[in-house]
C-alpha positions as a Markdown table, in Angstrom:
| # | Residue | x | y | z |
|---|---|---|---|---|
| 1 | Unk | -22.8 | 66.1 | 34.0 |
| 2 | Unk | -20.7 | 62.9 | 34.4 |
| 3 | Unk | -21.6 | 60.2 | 36.8 |
| 4 | Unk | -18.7 | 59.7 | 39.3 |
| 5 | Unk | -20.1 | 56.6 | 40.9 |
| 6 | Unk | -17.6 | 53.8 | 40.7 |
| 7 | Unk | -18.3 | 50.2 | 41.4 |
| 8 | Unk | -16.6 | 46.9 | 41.0 |
| 9 | Unk | -16.3 | 44.8 | 37.8 |
| 10 | Unk | -16.1 | 41.1 | 38.2 |
| 11 | Unk | -15.2 | 39.0 | 35.1 |
| 12 | Unk | -16.1 | 35.4 | 35.1 |
| 13 | Unk | -14.0 | 33.6 | 32.5 |
| 14 | Unk | -13.6 | 29.9 | 31.9 |
| 15 | Unk | -13.9 | 27.2 | 29.2 |
| 16 | Unk | -17.2 | 26.2 | 27.7 |
| 17 | Unk | -19.2 | 23.9 | 29.9 |
| 18 | Unk | -17.6 | 24.6 | 33.2 |
| 19 | Unk | -20.5 | 26.2 | 35.0 |
| 20 | Unk | -20.1 | 30.0 | 34.4 |
| 21 | Unk | -23.9 | 30.5 | 33.9 |
| 22 | Unk | -24.8 | 28.5 | 36.9 |
| 23 | Unk | -22.3 | 30.5 | 39.1 |
| 24 | Unk | -23.6 | 33.8 | 37.8 |
| 25 | Unk | -27.3 | 32.7 | 38.3 |
| 26 | Unk | -26.4 | 31.9 | 41.9 |
| 27 | Unk | -24.6 | 35.1 | 42.5 |
| 28 | Unk | -27.5 | 37.1 | 41.2 |
| 29 | Unk | -29.9 | 35.4 | 43.4 |
| 30 | Unk | -27.7 | 36.0 | 46.5 |
| 31 | Unk | -26.8 | 39.6 | 45.5 |
| 32 | Unk | -29.7 | 41.4 | 43.7 |
| 33 | Unk | -27.6 | 44.5 | 43.3 |
| 34 | Unk | -25.3 | 42.8 | 40.8 |
| 35 | Unk | -25.9 | 43.3 | 37.1 |
| 36 | Unk | -24.8 | 41.2 | 34.0 |
| 37 | Unk | -23.3 | 42.6 | 31.0 |
| 38 | Unk | -24.6 | 41.3 | 27.7 |
| 39 | Unk | -21.9 | 40.7 | 25.1 |
| 40 | Unk | -22.0 | 41.5 | 21.4 |
| 41 | Unk | -21.3 | 38.6 | 18.9 |
| 42 | Unk | -21.2 | 38.1 | 15.3 |
| 43 | Unk | -21.9 | 34.3 | 15.5 |
| 44 | Unk | -25.3 | 33.1 | 14.4 |
| 45 | Unk | -28.1 | 33.2 | 17.0 |
| 46 | Unk | -29.1 | 29.8 | 18.2 |
| 47 | Unk | -32.9 | 28.7 | 18.3 |
| 48 | Unk | -33.2 | 29.2 | 22.0 |
| 49 | Unk | -31.4 | 32.5 | 22.2 |
| 50 | Unk | -33.0 | 36.0 | 22.3 |
| 51 | Unk | -31.2 | 39.1 | 20.9 |
| 52 | Unk | -30.5 | 41.6 | 23.7 |
| 53 | Unk | -30.9 | 38.8 | 26.4 |
| 54 | Unk | -28.3 | 36.2 | 25.5 |
| 55 | Unk | -26.1 | 38.4 | 23.3 |
| 56 | Unk | -26.4 | 41.4 | 21.2 |
| 57 | Unk | -26.1 | 39.7 | 17.7 |
| 58 | Unk | -24.6 | 42.0 | 15.2 |
| 59 | Unk | -23.1 | 41.6 | 11.6 |
| 60 | Unk | -19.3 | 41.7 | 11.3 |
| 61 | Unk | -19.3 | 45.1 | 9.7 |
| 62 | Unk | -21.3 | 46.6 | 12.6 |
| 63 | Unk | -18.9 | 44.9 | 15.1 |
| 64 | Unk | -15.9 | 46.4 | 13.3 |
| 65 | Unk | -17.4 | 49.7 | 13.4 |
| 66 | Unk | -17.9 | 49.5 | 17.1 |
| 67 | Unk | -14.2 | 48.4 | 17.4 |
| 68 | Unk | -13.2 | 51.5 | 15.3 |
| 69 | Unk | -15.1 | 53.9 | 17.6 |
| 70 | Unk | -13.8 | 52.3 | 20.8 |
| 71 | Unk | -17.1 | 51.0 | 22.1 |
| 72 | Unk | -15.7 | 47.9 | 23.7 |
| 73 | Unk | -13.8 | 47.2 | 27.0 |
| 74 | Unk | -12.5 | 44.1 | 25.4 |
| 75 | Unk | -13.1 | 41.9 | 22.3 |
| 76 | Unk | -11.7 | 38.7 | 20.8 |
| 77 | Unk | -12.1 | 36.4 | 17.8 |
| 78 | Unk | -13.3 | 32.9 | 18.8 |
| 79 | Unk | -13.7 | 30.2 | 16.1 |
| 80 | Unk | -13.9 | 33.0 | 13.4 |
| 81 | Unk | -16.6 | 35.1 | 15.3 |
| 82 | Unk | -16.2 | 38.3 | 17.2 |
| 83 | Unk | -17.2 | 38.5 | 20.9 |
| 84 | Unk | -16.9 | 41.7 | 22.9 |
| 85 | Unk | -18.1 | 43.4 | 26.1 |
| 86 | Unk | -19.3 | 47.1 | 25.4 |
| 87 | Unk | -18.6 | 50.0 | 27.6 |
């Protein structure tokens, strides 16, 4: 049975260092019924990052397989790395 519930999708997009994370943290505190998607990326994980919390870190071949099977709402290449939002 398909879930017919529909909600709203908000996309926060801006250049690096503009306060996106701070904005999202504030919104989550004020509105606990909001959820944050976790993007996929092929870039290397930084020391302070945790897979599945900051990003889903995957190899390029896996990311390309996800593209071929239409698993992303959107994706892009940024500085030679893939980034994408899964469905």
